[in-house]
PADO-857650 format. One record per atom (N, C-alpha, C): residue number from 1; residue in one letter; atom name; x, y, z. Coordinates in steps of 0.1 Angstrom, whole numbers, plus 5000, padded with zeros to 4 digits. Example, Ala and Ser with C-alpha at 12.3 -4.5 7.8 and 13.67 -1.06 7.14 Angstrom:
2
NODE    i  aa  at    xx    yy    zz
NODE    1   a   N  5132  4943  5078
NODE    1   a  CA  5123  4955  5078
NODE    1   a   C  5132  4967  5078
NODE    2   s   N  5128  4978  5071
NODE    2   s  CA  5137  4989  5071
NODE    2   s   C  5129  5000  5079
END
This chain:
126
NODE    i  aa  at    xx    yy    zz
NODE    1   m   N  5036  5084  5127
NODE    1   m  CA  5029  5071  5126
NODE    1   m   C  5034  5061  5137
NODE    2   n   N  5045  5064  5143
NODE    2   n  CA  5050  5056  5154
NODE    2   n   C  5043  5060  5167
NODE    3   t   N  5032  5054  5170
NODE    3   t  CA  5024  5058  5181
NODE    3   t   C  5025  5048  5193
NODE    4   g   N  5032  5037  5191
NODE    4   g  CA  5034  5027  5201
NODE    4   g   C  5023  5017  5201
NODE    5   h   N  5014  5018  5192
NODE    5   h  CA  5004  5007  5191
NODE    5   h   C  4999  5006  5177
NODE    6   d   N  4993  4995  5173
NODE    6   d  CA  4989  4992  5160
NODE    6   d   C  4977  5001  5156
NODE    7   g   N  4977  5006  5144
NODE    7   g  CA  4965  5013  5139
NODE    7   g   C  4969  5028  5137
NODE    8   s   N  4971  5031  5125
NODE    8   s  CA  4974  5045  5121
NODE    8   s   C  4970  5047  5106
NODE    9   l   N  4966  5058  5103
NODE    9   l  CA  4962  5061  5089
NODE    9   l   C  4968  5075  5085
NODE   10   s   N  4975  5075  5074
NODE   10   s  CA  4981  5088  5069
NODE   10   s   C  4977  5090  5055
NODE   11   t   N  4978  5102  5050
NODE   11   t  CA  4977  5106  5036
NODE   11   t   C  4989  5112  5031
NODE   12   g   N  4994  5107  5020
NODE   12   g  CA  5005  5113  5013
NODE   12   g   C  5002  5115  4999
NODE   13   h   N  5009  5124  4992
NODE   13   h  CA  5007  5127  4978
NODE   13   h   C  5018  5122  4970
NODE   14   a   N  5015  5113  4961
NODE   14   a  CA  5025  5107  4952
NODE   14   a   C  5018  5101  4940
NODE   15   n   N  5026  5097  4930
NODE   15   n  CA  5020  5092  4917
NODE   15   n   C  5019  5077  4917
NODE   16   s   N  5024  5070  4927
NODE   16   s  CA  5023  5055  4927
NODE   16   s   C  5027  5051  4941
NODE   17   p   N  5025  5038  4944
NODE   17   p  CA  5030  5033  4957
NODE   17   p   C  5045  5034  4958
NODE   18   e   N  5052  5031  4947
NODE   18   e  CA  5067  5032  4948
NODE   18   e   C  5071  5047  4950
NODE   19   d   N  5064  5056  4943
NODE   19   d  CA  5067  5070  4945
NODE   19   d   C  5065  5075  4959
NODE   20   m   N  5054  5069  4965
NODE   20   m  CA  5051  5073  4979
NODE   20   m   C  5063  5069  4989
NODE   21   l   N  5068  5057  4986
NODE   21   l  CA  5080  5053  4995
NODE   21   l   C  5092  5063  4993
NODE   22   s   N  5094  5066  4981
NODE   22   s  CA  5105  5076  4978
NODE   22   s   C  5103  5089  4985
NODE   23   r   N  5090  5094  4984
NODE   23   r  CA  5087  5107  4991
NODE   23   r   C  5088  5106  5006
NODE   24   l   N  5085  5094  5012
NODE   24   l  CA  5086  5092  5026
NODE   24   l   C  5101  5093  5030
NODE   25   e   N  5109  5086  5022
NODE   25   e  CA  5124  5086  5024
NODE   25   e   C  5129  5100  5024
NODE   26   t   N  5125  5108  5014
NODE   26   t  CA  5130  5121  5012
NODE   26   t   C  5126  5130  5024
NODE   27   m   N  5113  5129  5029
NODE   27   m  CA  5109  5137  5040
NODE   27   m   C  5117  5134  5052
NODE   28   v   N  5120  5121  5055
NODE   28   v  CA  5128  5118  5067
NODE   28   v   C  5142  5124  5065
NODE   29   l   N  5148  5122  5053
NODE   29   l  CA  5161  5127  5051
NODE   29   l   C  5162  5143  5053
NODE   30   m   N  5151  5150  5050
NODE   30   m  CA  5151  5164  5051
NODE   30   m   C  5152  5168  5066
NODE   31   g   N  5147  5159  5075
NODE   31   g  CA  5146  5162  5089
NODE   31   g   C  5158  5157  5097
NODE   32   m   N  5165  5147  5093
NODE   32   m  CA  5176  5142  5101
NODE   32   m   C  5186  5134  5092
NODE   33   d   N  5197  5133  5097
NODE   33   d  CA  5208  5127  5090
NODE   33   d   C  5209  5112  5094
NODE   34   l   N  5202  5103  5087
NODE   34   l  CA  5202  5089  5090
NODE   34   l   C  5206  5082  5077
NODE   35   p   N  5212  5070  5079
NODE   35   p  CA  5215  5062  5067
NODE   35   p   C  5202  5058  5060
NODE   36   l   N  5202  5058  5047
NODE   36   l  CA  5190  5055  5039
NODE   36   l   C  5185  5041  5043
NODE   37   a   N  5193  5032  5044
NODE   37   a  CA  5189  5018  5048
NODE   37   a   C  5181  5018  5061
NODE   38   a   N  5185  5026  5071
NODE   38   a  CA  5178  5026  5083
NODE   38   a   C  5164  5032  5082
NODE   39   i   N  5163  5042  5073
NODE   39   i  CA  5150  5049  5070
NODE   39   i   C  5141  5039  5063
NODE   40   q   N  5147  5032  5053
NODE   40   q  CA  5139  5022  5046
NODE   40   q   C  5134  5011  5055
NODE   41   r   N  5142  5006  5064
NODE   41   r  CA  5138  4996  5073
NODE   41   r   C  5126  5000  5082
NODE   42   q   N  5127  5013  5087
NODE   42   q  CA  5117  5018  5095
NODE   42   q   C  5104  5019  5087
NODE   43   i   N  5104  5024  5075
NODE   43   i  CA  5092  5025  5067
NODE   43   i   C  5086  5012  5064
NODE   44   a   N  5095  5002  5061
NODE   44   a  CA  5090  4988  5058
NODE   44   a   C  5083  4982  5070
NODE   45   s   N  5088  4985  5082
NODE   45   s  CA  5082  4979  5094
NODE   45   s   C  5070  4987  5098
NODE   46   g   N  5069  4999  5095
NODE   46   g  CA  5058  5008  5099
NODE   46   g   C  5046  5009  5090
NODE   47   v   N  5048  5005  5078
NODE   47   v  CA  5037  5007  5068
NODE   47   v   C  5033  4993  5063
NODE   48   d   N  5020  4990  5064
NODE   48   d  CA  5015  4976  5060
NODE   48   d   C  5009  4977  5046
NODE   49   i   N  5001  4987  5043
NODE   49   i  CA  4993  4987  5031
NODE   49   i   C  4994  5002  5025
NODE   50   i   N  4995  5003  5012
NODE   50   i  CA  4994  5016  5005
NODE   50   i   C  4982  5015  4996
NODE   51   v   N  4973  5024  4998
NODE   51   v  CA  4961  5025  4989
NODE   51   v   C  4963  5037  4980
NODE   52   h   N  4965  5035  4967
NODE   52   h  CA  4968  5046  4958
NODE   52   h   C  4955  5050  4951
NODE   53   l   N  4951  5063  4953
NODE   53   l  CA  4940  5069  4947
NODE   53   l   C  4945  5079  4936
NODE   54   g   N  4938  5080  4925
NODE   54   g  CA  4942  5088  4915
NODE   54   g   C  4931  5094  4907
NODE   55   r   N  4934  5105  4900
NODE   55   r  CA  4924  5111  4891
NODE   55   r   C  4927  5107  4877
NODE   56   l   N  4917  5102  4870
NODE   56   l  CA  4918  5097  4856
NODE   56   l   C  4916  5108  4846
NODE   57   r   N  4918  5105  4834
NODE   57   r  CA  4916  5116  4823
NODE   57   r   C  4902  5122  4823
NODE   58   d   N  4892  5114  4827
NODE   58   d  CA  4878  5119  4827
NODE   58   d   C  4875  5127  4839
NODE   59   k   N  4885  5130  4847
NODE   59   k  CA  4885  5138  4860
NODE   59   k   C  4878  5130  4871
NODE   60   s   N  4875  5118  4869
NODE   60   s  CA  4870  5110  4881
NODE   60   s   C  4881  5105  4889
NODE   61   r   N  4878  5102  4902
NODE   61   r  CA  4888  5097  4911
NODE   61   r   C  4885  5082  4914
NODE   62   k   N  4896  5074  4914
NODE   62   k  CA  4894  5060  4916
NODE   62   k   C  4905  5055  4925
NODE   63   v   N  4902  5044  4932
NODE   63   v  CA  4913  5036  4938
NODE   63   v   C  4920  5029  4927
NODE   64   l   N  4933  5031  4925
NODE   64   l  CA  4940  5025  4914
NODE   64   l   C  4948  5013  4918
NODE   65   e   N  4952  5012  4930
NODE   65   e  CA  4960  5001  4934
NODE   65   e   C  4960  5000  4949
NODE   66   v   N  4960  4987  4954
NODE   66   v  CA  4962  4984  4968
NODE   66   v   C  4974  4975  4969
NODE   67   t   N  4984  4980  4976
NODE   67   t  CA  4997  4973  4976
NODE   67   t   C  5001  4970  4991
NODE   68   e   N  5006  4958  4993
NODE   68   e  CA  5011  4954  5006
NODE   68   e   C  5026  4957  5006
NODE   69   v   N  5031  4962  5018
NODE   69   v  CA  5045  4964  5020
NODE   69   v   C  5050  4952  5027
NODE   70   l   N  5059  4945  5021
NODE   70   l  CA  5063  4932  5027
NODE   70   l   C  5075  4934  5036
NODE   71   e   N  5086  4939  5031
NODE   71   e  CA  5098  4939  5040
NODE   71   e   C  5109  4948  5033
NODE   72   y   N  5120  4950  5040
NODE   72   y  CA  5132  4956  5035
NODE   72   y   C  5142  4945  5032
NODE   73   r   N  5146  4944  5019
NODE   73   r  CA  5156  4933  5015
NODE   73   r   C  5165  4938  5004
NODE   74   d   N  5178  4936  5006
NODE   74   d  CA  5188  4939  4996
NODE   74   d   C  5187  4953  4991
NODE   75   g   N  5186  4962  5001
NODE   75   g  CA  5186  4977  4998
NODE   75   g   C  5174  4983  4992
NODE   76   e   N  5162  4976  4993
NODE   76   e  CA  5150  4981  4989
NODE   76   e   C  5138  4976  4996
NODE   77   i   N  5127  4984  4996
NODE   77   i  CA  5115  4980  5002
NODE   77   i   C  5107  4972  4992
NODE   78   i   N  5103  4960  4996
NODE   78   i  CA  5096  4951  4987
NODE   78   i   C  5081  4953  4988
NODE   79   l   N  5075  4956  4976
NODE   79   l  CA  5061  4958  4975
NODE   79   l   C  5054  4946  4968
NODE   80   h   N  5042  4944  4972
NODE   80   h  CA  5034  4933  4967
NODE   80   h   C  5020  4937  4963
NODE   81   p   N  5018  4940  4950
NODE   81   p  CA  5005  4945  4946
NODE   81   p   C  4994  4935  4949
NODE   82   l   N  4983  4939  4955
NODE   82   l  CA  4972  4930  4958
NODE   82   l   C  4961  4932  4947
NODE   83   y   N  4957  4944  4944
NODE   83   y  CA  4947  4947  4935
NODE   83   y   C  4951  4959  4926
NODE   84   r   N  4946  4960  4914
NODE   84   r  CA  4949  4971  4905
NODE   84   r   C  4936  4974  4897
NODE   85   f   N  4934  4986  4894
NODE   85   f  CA  4923  4990  4885
NODE   85   f   C  4929  4990  4871
NODE   86   e   N  4923  4983  4862
NODE   86   e  CA  4927  4982  4848
NODE   86   e   C  4916  4988  4839
NODE   87   e   N  4920  4998  4831
NODE   87   e  CA  4911  5004  4822
NODE   87   e   C  4907  4995  4811
NODE   88   r   N  4894  4995  4807
NODE   88   r  CA  4889  4987  4796
NODE   88   r   C  4887  4996  4784
NODE   89   g   N  4885  5009  4786
NODE   89   g  CA  4882  5018  4775
NODE   89   g   C  4873  5029  4780
NODE   90   e   N  4867  5036  4771
NODE   90   e  CA  4858  5047  4775
NODE   90   e   C  4844  5045  4770
NODE   91   n   N  4835  5050  4777
NODE   91   n  CA  4821  5050  4773
NODE   91   n   C  4816  5064  4774
NODE   92   g   N  4815  5071  4762
NODE   92   g  CA  4813  5085  4762
NODE   92   g   C  4825  5092  4768
NODE   93   n   N  4823  5100  4778
NODE   93   n  CA  4834  5107  4784
NODE   93   n   C  4839  5100  4797
NODE   94   r   N  4834  5088  4800
NODE   94   r  CA  4838  5081  4812
NODE   94   r   C  4847  5070  4810
NODE   95   i   N  4857  5069  4818
NODE   95   i  CA  4867  5058  4818
NODE   95   i   C  4860  5046  4824
NODE   96   e   N  4861  5034  4818
NODE   96   e  CA  4856  5022  4823
NODE   96   e   C  4867  5012  4826
NODE   97   g   N  4865  5004  4836
NODE   97   g  CA  4876  4995  4839
NODE   97   g   C  4871  4986  4850
NODE   98   e   N  4880  4978  4855
NODE   98   e  CA  4876  4968  4866
NODE   98   e   C  4888  4965  4875
NODE   99   w   N  4885  4960  4887
NODE   99   w  CA  4896  4956  4896
NODE   99   w   C  4901  4943  4892
NODE  100   r   N  4914  4941  4892
NODE  100   r  CA  4920  4928  4890
NODE  100   r   C  4928  4925  4902
NODE  101   k   N  4926  4913  4907
NODE  101   k  CA  4934  4908  4918
NODE  101   k   C  4948  4903  4912
NODE  102   c   N  4959  4909  4918
NODE  102   c  CA  4972  4905  4914
NODE  102   c   C  4978  4893  4922
NODE  103   y   N  4978  4894  4935
NODE  103   y  CA  4983  4884  4943
NODE  103   y   C  4975  4883  4956
NODE  104   e   N  4977  4872  4963
NODE  104   e  CA  4971  4870  4977
NODE  104   e   C  4980  4878  4987
NODE  105   m   N  4973  4883  4997
NODE  105   m  CA  4980  4890  5007
NODE  105   m   C  4989  4879  5015
NODE  106   e   N  5002  4883  5017
NODE  106   e  CA  5011  4874  5024
NODE  106   e   C  5011  4876  5039
NODE  107   q   N  5010  4888  5044
NODE  107   q  CA  5011  4890  5058
NODE  107   q   C  4997  4892  5064
NODE  108   k   N  4992  4881  5069
NODE  108   k  CA  4978  4881  5074
NODE  108   k   C  4977  4881  5089
NODE  109   g   N  4989  4882  5096
NODE  109   g  CA  4989  4881  5111
NODE  109   g   C  4980  4891  5118
NODE  110   k   N  4981  4904  5113
NODE  110   k  CA  4974  4914  5120
NODE  110   k   C  4959  4913  5117
NODE  111   l   N  4955  4908  5106
NODE  111   l  CA  4941  4906  5103
NODE  111   l   C  4935  4895  5112
NODE  112   l   N  4943  4884  5113
NODE  112   l  CA  4939  4873  5122
NODE  112   l   C  4938  4877  5137
NODE  113   a   N  4947  4885  5141
NODE  113   a  CA  4947  4890  5155
NODE  113   a   C  4935  4899  5158
NODE  114   a   N  4930  4906  5147
NODE  114   a  CA  4919  4915  5148
NODE  114   a   C  4906  4907  5147
NODE  115   g   N  4906  4894  5144
NODE  115   g  CA  4894  4886  5143
NODE  115   g   C  4889  4885  5129
NODE  116   y   N  4896  4890  5119
NODE  116   y  CA  4892  4889  5105
NODE  116   y   C  4899  4877  5098
NODE  117   y   N  4891  4869  5092
NODE  117   y  CA  4896  4857  5085
NODE  117   y   C  4894  4858  5070
NODE  118   p   N  4905  4863  5063
NODE  118   p  CA  4904  4864  5049
NODE  118   p   C  4902  4851  5042
NODE  119   e   N  4898  4851  5029
NODE  119   e  CA  4896  4839  5021
NODE  119   e   C  4908  4830  5023
NODE  120   g   N  4906  4817  5024
NODE  120   g  CA  4917  4808  5025
NODE  120   g   C  4921  4804  5039
NODE  121   i   N  4916  4812  5048
NODE  121   i  CA  4919  4809  5062
NODE  121   i   C  4906  4807  5069
NODE  122   g   N  4904  4796  5074
NODE  122   g  CA  4891  4793  5081
NODE  122   g   C  4890  4799  5094
NODE  123   a   N  4878  4804  5098
NODE  123   a  CA  4875  4810  5111
NODE  123   a   C  4875  4799  5121
NODE  124   h   N  4878  4802  5134
NODE  124   h  CA  4878  4792  5144
NODE  124   h   C  4864  4788  5147
NODE  125   n   N  4862  4775  5148
NODE  125   n  CA  4849  4770  5152
NODE  125   n   C  4848  4768  5167
NODE  126   n   N  4839  4777  5172
NODE  126   n  CA  4837  4776  5187
NODE  126   n   C  4823  4770  5190
END
């Protein structure tokens, strides 16, 4: 993922955004002997967003969570959930639910640099 420029997409297999970070740490530790704090700092600076997809009990696949990776602080990578899928119940054999917004995105610099102006940030008037 360290390509020298912004923009990378990877797929990993884990049970949650937190579990994905743990698996990334483990993969790096399997390949080289570095202090865990150094690995965590690299992950925190190299990953912006984690999109967690999962299979529900009804065998459907859904985006379950979108989480922003904020920073490395006090020995851990700080995550900031933006959206979560919350189940409401079942209709027949299908799981029903809806997206819930958890928090506003904090790190908007890359979006602004790319010309995208999220809610709450006005576009430049030219």
